[in-house]
C-alpha positions as a Markdown table, in Angstrom:
| # | Residue | x | y | z |
|---|---|---|---|---|
| 1 | Met | 33.9 | 128.5 | 81.1 |
| 2 | Asn | 30.7 | 130.4 | 82.2 |
| 3 | Leu | 28.5 | 128.2 | 84.3 |
| 4 | Lys | 25.4 | 129.9 | 85.9 |
| 5 | Thr | 23.1 | 127.0 | 85.8 |
| 6 | Tyr | 20.5 | 126.8 | 88.5 |
| 7 | Phe | 17.8 | 124.3 | 89.3 |
| 8 | Leu | 14.5 | 125.9 | 90.1 |
| 9 | Cys | 12.5 | 124.2 | 92.8 |
| 10 | Thr | 8.8 | 125.1 | 93.0 |
| 11 | Ala | 7.2 | 125.1 | 96.4 |
| 12 | Leu | 3.7 | 124.1 | 95.4 |
| 13 | Phe | 2.1 | 124.7 | 98.8 |
| 14 | Phe | 3.7 | 128.1 | 99.3 |
| 15 | Gly | 3.5 | 129.6 | 95.9 |
| 16 | Trp | 7.1 | 130.8 | 95.6 |
| 17 | Thr | 10.3 | 129.6 | 94.0 |
| 18 | Thr | 13.9 | 129.3 | 95.3 |
| 19 | Ala | 17.1 | 129.2 | 93.3 |
| 20 | Val | 19.1 | 126.1 | 94.2 |
| 21 | Pro | 22.8 | 126.1 | 93.3 |
| 22 | Ala | 23.9 | 123.8 | 90.4 |
| 23 | Lys | 25.9 | 120.7 | 91.2 |
| 24 | Val | 29.7 | 120.7 | 91.1 |
| 25 | Leu | 30.8 | 119.5 | 87.7 |
| 26 | Leu | 34.1 | 118.1 | 86.4 |
| 27 | Pro | 35.9 | 118.2 | 83.0 |
| 28 | Gln | 35.8 | 115.0 | 81.1 |
| 29 | Ile | 39.6 | 114.3 | 81.6 |
| 30 | Leu | 39.0 | 113.9 | 85.4 |
| 31 | Ser | 37.4 | 110.6 | 86.2 |
| 32 | Gly | 37.7 | 107.3 | 88.0 |
| 33 | Asn | 40.3 | 104.9 | 86.6 |
| 34 | Met | 42.6 | 107.8 | 85.6 |
| 35 | Val | 46.4 | 107.9 | 86.1 |
| 36 | Leu | 47.8 | 111.1 | 87.6 |
| 37 | Gln | 51.3 | 112.3 | 86.6 |
| 38 | Arg | 53.7 | 111.6 | 89.4 |
| 39 | Asp | 56.2 | 114.1 | 90.8 |
| 40 | Lys | 54.4 | 117.2 | 89.5 |
| 41 | Pro | 52.0 | 119.7 | 91.0 |
| 42 | Leu | 48.5 | 118.6 | 89.9 |
| 43 | Asn | 45.6 | 120.8 | 88.9 |
| 44 | Ile | 42.1 | 119.5 | 89.9 |
| 45 | Trp | 39.5 | 121.8 | 88.5 |
| 46 | Gly | 35.8 | 122.1 | 87.6 |
| 47 | Tyr | 32.7 | 124.3 | 87.7 |
| 48 | Gly | 30.0 | 125.2 | 90.2 |
| 49 | Ser | 27.8 | 128.1 | 91.3 |
| 50 | Pro | 29.6 | 131.4 | 91.9 |
| 51 | Gly | 31.0 | 131.7 | 95.4 |
| 52 | Glu | 30.6 | 127.9 | 96.1 |
| 53 | Lys | 33.2 | 126.3 | 98.4 |
| 54 | Val | 34.7 | 123.1 | 96.9 |
| 55 | Thr | 37.0 | 120.7 | 98.8 |
| 56 | Val | 39.2 | 118.1 | 97.1 |
| 57 | Ser | 40.6 | 115.2 | 99.2 |
| 58 | Phe | 43.2 | 112.8 | 97.9 |
| 59 | Ser | 46.2 | 110.8 | 99.1 |
| 60 | Gly | 46.3 | 112.6 | 102.5 |
| 61 | Gln | 45.9 | 116.0 | 101.0 |
| 62 | Gln | 42.8 | 118.3 | 101.4 |
| 63 | Lys | 42.6 | 121.5 | 99.3 |
| 64 | Thr | 39.8 | 124.0 | 99.2 |
| 65 | Ala | 38.8 | 126.6 | 96.6 |
| 66 | Val | 35.9 | 129.0 | 96.1 |
| 67 | Thr | 34.4 | 129.3 | 92.7 |
| 68 | Asp | 34.8 | 132.7 | 91.0 |
| 69 | Ala | 32.1 | 134.9 | 89.5 |
| 70 | Lys | 32.0 | 132.7 | 86.4 |
| 71 | Gly | 31.7 | 129.5 | 88.4 |
| 72 | Asn | 35.3 | 128.2 | 87.9 |
| 73 | Trp | 37.3 | 126.6 | 90.6 |
| 74 | Lys | 40.7 | 125.0 | 90.8 |
| 75 | Val | 43.0 | 123.5 | 93.5 |
| 76 | Leu | 46.6 | 122.5 | 93.2 |
| 77 | Leu | 47.7 | 119.2 | 94.7 |
| 78 | Ser | 51.3 | 118.8 | 95.8 |
| 79 | Pro | 53.4 | 116.3 | 93.8 |
| 80 | Leu | 52.5 | 112.7 | 94.4 |
| 81 | Lys | 54.8 | 109.6 | 94.5 |
| 82 | Thr | 54.2 | 106.6 | 92.3 |
| 83 | Ser | 51.3 | 104.4 | 93.4 |
| 84 | Ala | 49.9 | 101.3 | 91.9 |
| 85 | Val | 47.4 | 101.0 | 94.8 |
| 86 | Pro | 43.9 | 102.2 | 93.6 |
| 87 | Ala | 42.8 | 105.3 | 95.5 |
| 88 | Thr | 39.7 | 107.4 | 95.7 |
| 89 | Met | 39.5 | 111.2 | 95.2 |
| 90 | Thr | 36.6 | 113.0 | 96.9 |
| 91 | Ile | 35.3 | 116.3 | 95.6 |
| 92 | Lys | 32.7 | 118.0 | 97.8 |
| 93 | Gly | 30.7 | 121.1 | 97.1 |
| 94 | Thr | 26.9 | 121.3 | 96.9 |
| 95 | Asn | 27.2 | 117.6 | 95.9 |
| 96 | Thr | 29.9 | 115.0 | 96.5 |
| 97 | Ile | 31.8 | 113.2 | 93.8 |
| 98 | Gln | 34.0 | 110.2 | 94.3 |
| 99 | Leu | 36.5 | 109.2 | 91.6 |
| 100 | Lys | 37.6 | 105.7 | 92.3 |
| 101 | Asn | 40.5 | 103.4 | 91.2 |
| 102 | Ile | 43.0 | 106.2 | 90.6 |
| 103 | Leu | 46.7 | 105.4 | 90.2 |
| 104 | Val | 49.8 | 107.6 | 90.1 |
| 105 | Gly | 52.5 | 107.1 | 87.4 |
| 106 | Glu | 53.3 | 108.4 | 84.0 |
| 107 | Val | 50.9 | 110.1 | 81.6 |
| 108 | Trp | 51.5 | 110.7 | 77.9 |
| 109 | Leu | 49.4 | 112.2 | 75.1 |
| 110 | Cys | 49.3 | 110.6 | 71.6 |
| 111 | Ser | 48.0 | 112.7 | 68.8 |
| 112 | Gly | 48.1 | 113.0 | 65.0 |
| 113 | Gln | 46.1 | 111.6 | 62.1 |
| 114 | Ser | 44.9 | 108.2 | 61.0 |
| 115 | Asn | 48.1 | 106.3 | 61.6 |
| 116 | Met | 48.0 | 107.4 | 65.3 |
| 117 | Glu | 44.2 | 107.0 | 65.5 |
| 118 | Tyr | 44.6 | 103.4 | 64.0 |
| 119 | Ala | 42.6 | 101.4 | 66.5 |
| 120 | Met | 43.6 | 98.2 | 68.3 |
| 121 | His | 40.7 | 96.2 | 67.0 |
| 122 | Lys | 42.1 | 96.3 | 63.5 |
| 123 | Leu | 44.9 | 94.0 | 64.5 |
| 124 | Lys | 42.4 | 91.1 | 64.6 |
| 125 | Thr | 41.6 | 91.3 | 60.9 |
| 126 | Met | 45.1 | 92.4 | 59.7 |
| 127 | Lys | 47.0 | 90.2 | 57.3 |
| 128 | Lys | 50.0 | 88.5 | 58.8 |
| 129 | Pro | 52.9 | 90.9 | 58.2 |
| 130 | Leu | 56.0 | 89.7 | 56.3 |
| 131 | Asn | 58.7 | 90.5 | 58.9 |
| 132 | Glu | 58.2 | 87.7 | 61.5 |
| 133 | Lys | 61.1 | 89.1 | 63.6 |
| 134 | Leu | 58.9 | 92.0 | 64.6 |
| 135 | Gly | 56.1 | 89.7 | 65.9 |
| 136 | Phe | 52.4 | 90.0 | 65.3 |
| 137 | Pro | 50.2 | 90.6 | 68.4 |
| 138 | Ala | 46.9 | 89.9 | 66.6 |
| 139 | Asn | 45.1 | 88.9 | 69.7 |
| 140 | Glu | 46.4 | 91.7 | 72.0 |
| 141 | Val | 42.9 | 93.1 | 72.7 |
| 142 | Ala | 41.6 | 89.7 | 73.8 |
| 143 | Asn | 44.7 | 89.0 | 75.9 |
| 144 | Ala | 45.4 | 92.4 | 77.4 |
| 145 | His | 44.2 | 93.2 | 80.9 |
| 146 | Asn | 46.9 | 95.1 | 82.6 |
| 147 | Asn | 45.4 | 97.1 | 85.4 |
| 148 | Leu | 48.4 | 99.4 | 85.4 |
| 149 | Ile | 47.7 | 100.8 | 81.9 |
| 150 | Arg | 44.8 | 103.2 | 81.6 |
| 151 | Ile | 43.4 | 104.8 | 78.4 |
| 152 | Phe | 41.4 | 107.9 | 77.6 |
| 153 | Val | 40.1 | 108.5 | 74.1 |
| 154 | Val | 39.1 | 112.0 | 73.3 |
| 155 | Asn | 35.6 | 112.6 | 71.9 |
| 156 | Arg | 36.0 | 115.9 | 70.1 |
| 157 | Lys | 32.3 | 116.7 | 70.6 |
| 158 | Asp | 32.2 | 116.0 | 74.3 |
| 159 | Leu | 35.7 | 116.8 | 75.7 |
| 160 | Ala | 34.7 | 120.4 | 76.7 |
| 161 | Lys | 31.4 | 119.4 | 78.3 |
| 162 | Pro | 31.5 | 119.1 | 82.1 |
| 163 | Asp | 29.8 | 116.3 | 84.0 |
| 164 | Thr | 29.0 | 115.3 | 87.5 |
| 165 | Asn | 30.6 | 111.9 | 87.0 |
| 166 | Pro | 32.8 | 111.6 | 83.9 |
| 167 | Lys | 33.6 | 108.0 | 82.9 |
| 168 | Asn | 36.1 | 108.2 | 80.0 |
| 169 | Trp | 39.2 | 106.7 | 81.7 |
| 170 | Asn | 39.3 | 102.9 | 81.4 |
| 171 | Val | 41.6 | 100.0 | 82.2 |
| 172 | Ala | 43.4 | 99.0 | 79.0 |
| 173 | Ala | 41.2 | 95.9 | 78.4 |
| 174 | Asp | 38.4 | 94.8 | 76.1 |
| 175 | Pro | 36.0 | 96.5 | 75.2 |
| 176 | Ala | 37.5 | 100.0 | 75.9 |
| 177 | Leu | 40.9 | 99.0 | 74.4 |
| 178 | Lys | 39.3 | 98.2 | 71.0 |
| 179 | Asn | 39.1 | 101.8 | 70.0 |
| 180 | Ser | 42.3 | 103.0 | 71.5 |
| 181 | Ser | 45.4 | 104.0 | 69.4 |
| 182 | Ala | 47.5 | 100.9 | 68.7 |
| 183 | Ala | 50.7 | 102.9 | 68.5 |
| 184 | Gly | 49.8 | 104.7 | 71.8 |
| 185 | Tyr | 48.9 | 101.4 | 73.6 |
| 186 | Phe | 52.1 | 99.6 | 72.6 |
| 187 | Phe | 54.1 | 102.7 | 73.6 |
| 188 | Ala | 52.4 | 102.5 | 77.0 |
| 189 | Lys | 52.9 | 98.8 | 77.2 |
| 190 | Glu | 56.7 | 99.1 | 76.7 |
| 191 | Leu | 56.9 | 101.9 | 79.2 |
| 192 | Gln | 55.0 | 99.9 | 81.8 |
| 193 | Lys | 57.0 | 96.8 | 81.2 |
| 194 | Gln | 60.3 | 98.7 | 81.6 |
| 195 | Leu | 59.4 | 101.1 | 84.4 |
| 196 | His | 57.0 | 99.0 | 86.4 |
| 197 | Val | 54.8 | 102.0 | 87.1 |
| 198 | Pro | 51.2 | 102.8 | 86.1 |
| 199 | Val | 51.0 | 104.4 | 82.7 |
| 200 | Gly | 48.1 | 106.5 | 81.4 |
| 201 | Met | 47.6 | 107.2 | 77.6 |
| 202 | Ile | 45.4 | 110.0 | 76.3 |
| 203 | Thr | 44.5 | 109.7 | 72.6 |
| 204 | Ser | 43.5 | 112.8 | 70.7 |
| 205 | Ala | 43.7 | 112.1 | 67.0 |
| 206 | Val | 41.7 | 112.6 | 63.8 |
| 207 | Ser | 41.9 | 110.6 | 60.6 |
| 208 | Gly | 43.0 | 112.6 | 57.6 |
| 209 | Ser | 43.9 | 115.7 | 59.6 |
| 210 | Ala | 46.7 | 118.0 | 58.5 |
| 211 | Ile | 48.9 | 119.6 | 61.1 |
| 212 | Glu | 47.3 | 123.0 | 60.9 |
| 213 | Pro | 44.1 | 122.2 | 62.8 |
| 214 | Trp | 46.2 | 121.2 | 65.8 |
| 215 | Ile | 48.0 | 124.6 | 66.0 |
| 216 | Pro | 46.4 | 127.6 | 67.6 |
| 217 | Val | 44.8 | 129.8 | 64.9 |
| 218 | Ala | 46.4 | 132.9 | 66.3 |
| 219 | Ile | 49.8 | 131.5 | 65.6 |
| 220 | Leu | 48.9 | 130.5 | 62.1 |
| 221 | Ala | 47.6 | 134.0 | 61.5 |
| 222 | Gly | 50.9 | 135.4 | 62.5 |
| 223 | Pro | 53.7 | 136.7 | 60.2 |
| 224 | Asp | 55.6 | 133.3 | 60.0 |
| 225 | Phe | 52.8 | 131.8 | 58.0 |
| 226 | Gln | 51.6 | 134.7 | 55.8 |
| 227 | Gly | 51.0 | 133.6 | 52.2 |
| 228 | Gln | 51.1 | 129.9 | 53.0 |
| 229 | Tyr | 48.3 | 127.4 | 52.3 |
| 230 | Leu | 46.9 | 126.4 | 55.6 |
| 231 | Gly | 44.1 | 124.1 | 54.5 |
| 232 | Ser | 40.4 | 124.5 | 55.2 |
| 233 | Asp | 40.5 | 124.0 | 59.0 |
| 234 | Pro | 43.4 | 125.9 | 60.6 |
| 235 | Gly | 43.2 | 125.7 | 64.4 |
| 236 | Lys | 40.1 | 123.6 | 64.3 |
| 237 | Phe | 41.1 | 120.8 | 66.7 |
| 238 | Tyr | 43.3 | 122.8 | 69.1 |
| 239 | Pro | 40.5 | 124.5 | 71.1 |
| 240 | Thr | 38.3 | 121.3 | 71.2 |
| 241 | Met | 40.7 | 118.4 | 71.5 |
| 242 | Ile | 43.9 | 119.8 | 73.0 |
| 243 | Glu | 43.4 | 123.0 | 75.0 |
| 244 | Pro | 40.8 | 121.4 | 77.3 |
| 245 | Leu | 43.5 | 118.8 | 78.3 |
| 246 | Met | 46.2 | 121.4 | 79.2 |
| 247 | Pro | 45.4 | 121.8 | 82.9 |
| 248 | Phe | 46.0 | 118.0 | 83.2 |
| 249 | Ala | 49.6 | 117.3 | 84.0 |
| 250 | Ile | 51.4 | 115.0 | 81.5 |
| 251 | Lys | 55.0 | 113.8 | 80.9 |
| 252 | Gly | 55.1 | 114.3 | 77.1 |
| 253 | Val | 53.6 | 113.8 | 73.7 |
| 254 | Ile | 54.0 | 111.2 | 70.9 |
| 255 | Trp | 52.9 | 112.4 | 67.4 |
| 256 | Tyr | 52.2 | 110.5 | 64.2 |
| 257 | Gln | 51.1 | 112.8 | 61.4 |
| 258 | Gly | 52.3 | 114.1 | 58.1 |
| 259 | Glu | 50.8 | 112.2 | 55.3 |
| 260 | Thr | 48.2 | 114.9 | 54.5 |
| 261 | Asn | 50.9 | 117.6 | 54.4 |
| 262 | Cys | 53.2 | 115.4 | 52.3 |
| 263 | Phe | 50.4 | 115.1 | 49.7 |
| 264 | Arg | 50.6 | 119.0 | 49.5 |
| 265 | Arg | 54.3 | 118.7 | 48.5 |
| 266 | Glu | 55.5 | 120.5 | 51.7 |
| 267 | Asn | 59.0 | 120.5 | 53.0 |
| 268 | Ile | 60.5 | 123.2 | 55.1 |
| 269 | Thr | 57.0 | 124.7 | 55.6 |
| 270 | Tyr | 56.1 | 121.5 | 57.5 |
| 271 | Ser | 59.3 | 121.9 | 59.7 |
| 272 | Tyr | 58.1 | 125.3 | 60.8 |
| 273 | Lys | 54.5 | 124.1 | 61.4 |
| 274 | Met | 55.9 | 121.3 | 63.6 |
| 275 | Lys | 58.0 | 123.9 | 65.4 |
| 276 | Ala | 54.9 | 126.0 | 66.0 |
| 277 | Leu | 52.9 | 123.0 | 67.2 |
| 278 | Ile | 55.5 | 121.9 | 69.7 |
| 279 | Asn | 56.2 | 125.3 | 71.1 |
| 280 | Ser | 52.4 | 126.1 | 71.4 |
| 281 | Trp | 51.7 | 122.9 | 73.2 |
| 282 | Arg | 54.7 | 123.3 | 75.5 |
| 283 | Arg | 53.4 | 126.8 | 76.4 |
| 284 | Gly | 49.9 | 125.5 | 76.9 |
| 285 | Trp | 51.2 | 122.9 | 79.4 |
| 286 | Lys | 53.6 | 125.5 | 80.9 |
| 287 | Asn | 56.4 | 123.1 | 80.3 |
| 288 | Pro | 59.1 | 124.4 | 77.9 |
| 289 | Gly | 61.0 | 121.2 | 78.2 |
| 290 | Met | 58.1 | 118.8 | 77.6 |
| 291 | Ser | 59.2 | 115.8 | 75.5 |
| 292 | Phe | 57.9 | 115.5 | 72.0 |
| 293 | Tyr | 58.6 | 112.3 | 70.0 |
| 294 | Tyr | 57.2 | 111.7 | 66.6 |
| 295 | Val | 57.1 | 109.2 | 63.7 |
| 296 | Gln | 58.6 | 109.5 | 60.3 |
| 297 | Ile | 55.8 | 108.9 | 57.7 |
| 298 | Ala | 56.2 | 105.4 | 56.2 |
| 299 | Pro | 57.3 | 104.8 | 52.6 |
| 300 | Phe | 54.4 | 105.2 | 50.2 |
| 301 | Gln | 53.8 | 105.9 | 46.5 |
| 302 | Tyr | 53.1 | 109.6 | 46.8 |
| 303 | Ser | 54.4 | 110.1 | 43.3 |
| 304 | Lys | 51.4 | 108.3 | 41.8 |
| 305 | Thr | 49.2 | 111.3 | 42.8 |
| 306 | Met | 52.0 | 113.9 | 42.1 |
| 307 | Gln | 52.7 | 113.5 | 38.4 |
| 308 | Asn | 55.6 | 111.1 | 39.2 |
| 309 | Val | 57.3 | 113.7 | 41.5 |
| 310 | Glu | 58.9 | 112.0 | 44.5 |
| 311 | Ile | 58.4 | 114.4 | 47.4 |
| 312 | Glu | 58.6 | 112.0 | 50.2 |
| 313 | Pro | 62.4 | 112.0 | 50.8 |
| 314 | Glu | 62.3 | 115.8 | 51.0 |
| 315 | Phe | 59.4 | 115.5 | 53.5 |
| 316 | Trp | 61.4 | 113.0 | 55.6 |
| 317 | Glu | 64.2 | 115.6 | 55.6 |
| 318 | Ala | 61.8 | 118.3 | 56.8 |
| 319 | Gln | 60.6 | 116.0 | 59.6 |
| 320 | Ala | 64.1 | 115.2 | 60.6 |
| 321 | Gln | 65.0 | 118.9 | 61.0 |
| 322 | Val | 62.7 | 119.2 | 63.9 |
| 323 | Met | 65.0 | 116.9 | 65.9 |
| 324 | Arg | 67.3 | 120.0 | 66.2 |
| 325 | Met | 64.8 | 121.3 | 68.7 |
| 326 | Pro | 65.4 | 120.2 | 72.3 |
| 327 | Lys | 63.7 | 117.1 | 73.8 |
| 328 | Thr | 62.5 | 115.8 | 70.4 |
| 329 | Gly | 63.1 | 112.6 | 68.6 |
| 330 | Met | 61.9 | 110.7 | 65.5 |
| 331 | Val | 61.2 | 107.1 | 64.9 |
| 332 | Val | 62.4 | 105.7 | 61.5 |
| 333 | Thr | 59.9 | 103.6 | 59.6 |
| 334 | Thr | 61.5 | 102.7 | 56.3 |
| 335 | Asp | 61.3 | 99.0 | 57.2 |
| 336 | Leu | 57.7 | 99.1 | 58.5 |
| 337 | Asn | 55.6 | 98.9 | 55.4 |
| 338 | Asp | 55.2 | 95.6 | 53.6 |
| 339 | Lys | 53.3 | 97.2 | 50.7 |
| 340 | Ile | 54.4 | 100.5 | 49.2 |
| 341 | Asp | 50.8 | 101.3 | 48.2 |
| 342 | Glu | 49.5 | 101.0 | 51.7 |
| 343 | Leu | 49.1 | 104.4 | 53.4 |
| 344 | His | 48.3 | 102.7 | 56.8 |
| 345 | Pro | 51.1 | 100.2 | 57.2 |
| 346 | Thr | 51.2 | 97.5 | 59.8 |
| 347 | Tyr | 53.7 | 97.1 | 62.6 |
| 348 | Lys | 52.0 | 99.7 | 64.9 |
| 349 | Trp | 53.3 | 97.7 | 67.8 |
| 350 | Glu | 56.9 | 98.3 | 66.6 |
| 351 | Val | 56.2 | 102.0 | 66.1 |
| 352 | Gly | 55.0 | 102.2 | 69.7 |
| 353 | Arg | 58.0 | 100.3 | 70.9 |
| 354 | Arg | 60.4 | 102.5 | 69.1 |
| 355 | Leu | 58.7 | 105.6 | 70.4 |
| 356 | Ala | 59.1 | 104.1 | 73.9 |
| 357 | Leu | 62.8 | 103.7 | 73.4 |
| 358 | Trp | 63.2 | 107.4 | 73.0 |
| 359 | Ala | 61.3 | 108.1 | 76.1 |
| 360 | Leu | 63.0 | 105.4 | 78.1 |
| 361 | Ala | 66.4 | 106.7 | 77.2 |
| 362 | Arg | 65.8 | 110.5 | 77.2 |
| 363 | Asp | 63.1 | 110.8 | 80.0 |
| 364 | Tyr | 63.8 | 107.9 | 82.3 |
| 365 | Gly | 67.6 | 107.5 | 82.1 |
| 366 | Lys | 67.7 | 103.9 | 80.7 |
| 367 | Lys | 71.1 | 103.1 | 79.2 |
| 368 | Ile | 69.8 | 101.8 | 75.9 |
| 369 | Val | 70.2 | 102.4 | 72.2 |
| 370 | Tyr | 67.1 | 104.3 | 71.2 |
| 371 | Ser | 67.7 | 105.3 | 67.6 |
| 372 | Gly | 69.1 | 103.9 | 64.4 |
| 373 | Pro | 72.1 | 105.4 | 62.7 |
| 374 | Met | 71.8 | 109.1 | 61.8 |
| 375 | Tyr | 74.1 | 110.8 | 59.4 |
| 376 | Gln | 76.6 | 113.1 | 61.1 |
| 377 | Ser | 79.3 | 114.1 | 58.6 |
| 378 | Val | 81.2 | 113.3 | 55.4 |
| 379 | Lys | 84.8 | 113.5 | 54.2 |
| 380 | Phe | 85.7 | 113.2 | 50.6 |
| 381 | Lys | 89.0 | 111.5 | 50.0 |
| 382 | Gly | 89.7 | 111.0 | 46.3 |
| 383 | Ala | 86.9 | 108.9 | 44.8 |
| 384 | Thr | 85.6 | 107.8 | 48.2 |
| 385 | Ala | 83.1 | 109.4 | 50.5 |
| 386 | Glu | 83.6 | 108.5 | 54.2 |
| 387 | Leu | 80.3 | 108.8 | 56.2 |
| 388 | Gln | 80.2 | 109.1 | 59.9 |
| 389 | Phe | 77.0 | 108.4 | 61.9 |
| 390 | Asn | 75.5 | 109.0 | 65.4 |
| 391 | His | 73.6 | 106.3 | 67.2 |
| 392 | Ile | 75.6 | 103.4 | 65.9 |
| 393 | Gly | 75.1 | 101.5 | 69.1 |
| 394 | Ser | 77.0 | 98.3 | 69.1 |
| 395 | Gly | 78.1 | 98.9 | 65.6 |
| 396 | Leu | 76.8 | 99.1 | 62.0 |
| 397 | Lys | 75.5 | 96.2 | 60.0 |
| 398 | Ser | 73.6 | 95.1 | 57.0 |
| 399 | Ser | 70.3 | 93.8 | 58.2 |
| 400 | Asp | 70.1 | 91.0 | 55.6 |
| 401 | Gly | 73.8 | 90.2 | 55.3 |
| 402 | Lys | 73.9 | 91.5 | 51.7 |
| 403 | Ala | 75.8 | 94.5 | 50.3 |
| 404 | Leu | 74.5 | 97.9 | 51.6 |
| 405 | Ser | 71.7 | 99.2 | 49.5 |
| 406 | Asp | 70.1 | 102.5 | 48.4 |
| 407 | Phe | 73.3 | 104.6 | 48.3 |
| 408 | Ser | 73.9 | 107.0 | 45.5 |
| 409 | Ile | 76.8 | 109.5 | 44.8 |
| 410 | Ala | 77.4 | 112.5 | 42.6 |
| 411 | Gly | 80.2 | 114.7 | 41.4 |
| 412 | Ala | 80.2 | 118.4 | 40.6 |
| 413 | Asp | 77.7 | 117.9 | 37.8 |
| 414 | Gly | 75.0 | 116.9 | 40.3 |
| 415 | Arg | 74.1 | 113.7 | 38.6 |
| 416 | Phe | 73.6 | 110.9 | 41.2 |
| 417 | Val | 74.4 | 107.3 | 40.2 |
| 418 | Pro | 74.0 | 104.1 | 42.2 |
| 419 | Ala | 77.0 | 103.6 | 44.5 |
| 420 | Val | 78.8 | 100.8 | 46.2 |
| 421 | Ala | 78.9 | 101.1 | 50.0 |
| 422 | Arg | 80.6 | 99.1 | 52.7 |
| 423 | Ile | 81.1 | 99.3 | 56.4 |
| 424 | Ser | 84.5 | 100.1 | 57.7 |
| 425 | Gly | 84.5 | 100.2 | 61.5 |
| 426 | Thr | 82.3 | 103.0 | 62.5 |
| 427 | Lys | 82.1 | 104.5 | 59.0 |
| 428 | Val | 80.5 | 103.7 | 55.7 |
| 429 | Leu | 82.6 | 104.1 | 52.6 |
| 430 | Val | 80.8 | 105.0 | 49.4 |
| 431 | Ser | 82.0 | 105.2 | 45.8 |
| 432 | Ala | 81.1 | 104.7 | 42.2 |
| 433 | Ala | 83.4 | 104.0 | 39.3 |
| 434 | Ala | 81.7 | 106.7 | 37.2 |
| 435 | Val | 82.3 | 109.4 | 39.8 |
| 436 | Lys | 86.0 | 110.3 | 40.3 |
| 437 | Lys | 85.6 | 113.2 | 42.6 |
| 438 | Pro | 82.3 | 112.9 | 44.6 |
| 439 | Val | 80.8 | 115.9 | 46.3 |
| 440 | Ala | 77.5 | 114.5 | 47.6 |
| 441 | Val | 76.0 | 111.3 | 48.8 |
| 442 | Arg | 72.3 | 110.3 | 49.3 |
| 443 | Phe | 70.9 | 107.3 | 51.1 |
| 444 | Gly | 67.4 | 105.9 | 50.9 |
| 445 | Trp | 66.4 | 108.8 | 48.7 |
| 446 | Thr | 63.4 | 107.3 | 47.0 |
| 447 | Glu | 59.9 | 106.7 | 48.3 |
| 448 | Ser | 60.2 | 103.0 | 47.6 |
| 449 | Ala | 63.6 | 102.5 | 49.2 |
| 450 | Ser | 64.0 | 99.7 | 51.8 |
| 451 | Pro | 67.6 | 100.3 | 53.0 |
| 452 | Asn | 69.5 | 97.6 | 54.9 |
| 453 | Leu | 71.8 | 99.8 | 56.9 |
| 454 | Tyr | 71.1 | 99.3 | 60.6 |
| 455 | Asn | 72.9 | 99.3 | 63.8 |
| 456 | Lys | 73.5 | 96.0 | 65.5 |
| 457 | Asn | 70.8 | 96.8 | 68.0 |
| 458 | Gly | 68.2 | 96.3 | 65.2 |
| 459 | Leu | 67.2 | 99.9 | 64.4 |
| 460 | Pro | 67.3 | 101.2 | 60.8 |
| 461 | Ala | 69.3 | 104.2 | 59.5 |
| 462 | Leu | 67.5 | 107.5 | 58.7 |
| 463 | Pro | 67.5 | 108.5 | 55.0 |
| 464 | Phe | 69.5 | 111.5 | 54.3 |
| 465 | Arg | 71.4 | 113.6 | 51.7 |
| 466 | Thr | 74.8 | 115.2 | 52.5 |
| 467 | Asp | 73.7 | 118.2 | 50.4 |
| 468 | Asn | 70.8 | 119.0 | 52.6 |
| 469 | Pro | 69.7 | 122.6 | 52.1 |
| 470 | Leu | 67.5 | 122.7 | 55.2 |
| 471 | Ile | 70.5 | 122.7 | 57.5 |
| 472 | Thr | 71.0 | 126.4 | 56.9 |
| 473 | Gln | 67.3 | 127.3 | 56.0 |
| 474 | Phe | 65.5 | 125.9 | 59.1 |
| 475 | Asn | 66.0 | 127.8 | 62.4 |
| 476 | Pro | 65.0 | 125.5 | 65.3 |
| 477 | Ile | 65.3 | 128.3 | 67.9 |
């Protein structure tokens, strides 16, 4: 960023003027109350007058830089160990800035559209959800005051504007918590509870946004997306809401988006856009193995706006393909919408918890079951299909004690009919009297399905079809 601002001081008694260097400024993401990512080199950067000497002192380290011709400066702090003891960072140039109450722990970014942006204050006025087993933290904002959880909510108009004393990091408590992402907060709460370290959550989400505004426009203009509809704002939010964050070290990303693209009847095109987004963000953070966990869009009556065409199961399939990329994972939400006509379902606290399960297992080595059953393979033996699953945990079960629901089966004619399914050890056996020689099975393959196949650890199975065409069409590499 060019910064050649000078303050002019007029010496009234002498009749001449002198240029006085501008003050040292910081990006909005650097402020008091922040959490710094532990165990990684840390960029601390900002702006000043060309040639200005800037010194950063923190946690026993002192690093110095000289601003370049455009007024940019940056120092690199050596990796820091976990610390829940508030500390002060001093940044000294022409002026001195003190950033107080800084902790060191785990930092995650949460992004997406309205279901990620969905704010904590809405819990207070939400109707009591039907599934009492999942709880209902309606008073979380009033009760929360965990000094070890810190939040930063991106203001898209101000993120790129430097300041002498940014103040956007806050302790996760009222009133700052009100406007924070509910899914993001409950993700952080579960991490902090299990890891016993400070957790910082950065929220950068926009209601109604498609995926394309979050991807660099240069990538969308490339050959992989020629001829595709990219909406009206390709690349819009990347330079204003994501790129300015990239010097700031984070552990990973949680993502909740897709409804807008589902309304466009997308399938494999969305898989490739997700791939482009993940790869571009990993490159931006210079971390090719950065974790990226995301949320399956919840059941909704998309067909009402699509001439009775049920596109959602195919969209789920497109979302699921992205799990073939390394360090990715998806939360299943087929049981987290009480009303099929509600695009913003409740249970954001459970979404956050389930996202945290992926991180706890994959990033922090916790020996836990972090996913519901996922289809692995099928064998057809006579009139029966034998399904094998991953992530069965302690075993498979029917969540309500009733017969397994939402299975269908087809023969060579491709006509799917409702099927009988039962658990047999680690397998599910599927058949239908009308289909003597089955060739394909589908599970939860309607937008209104509420399947009851779970593992005994309480996590629902992912909808699927054994005749999935994207297995050969999508290249995750």
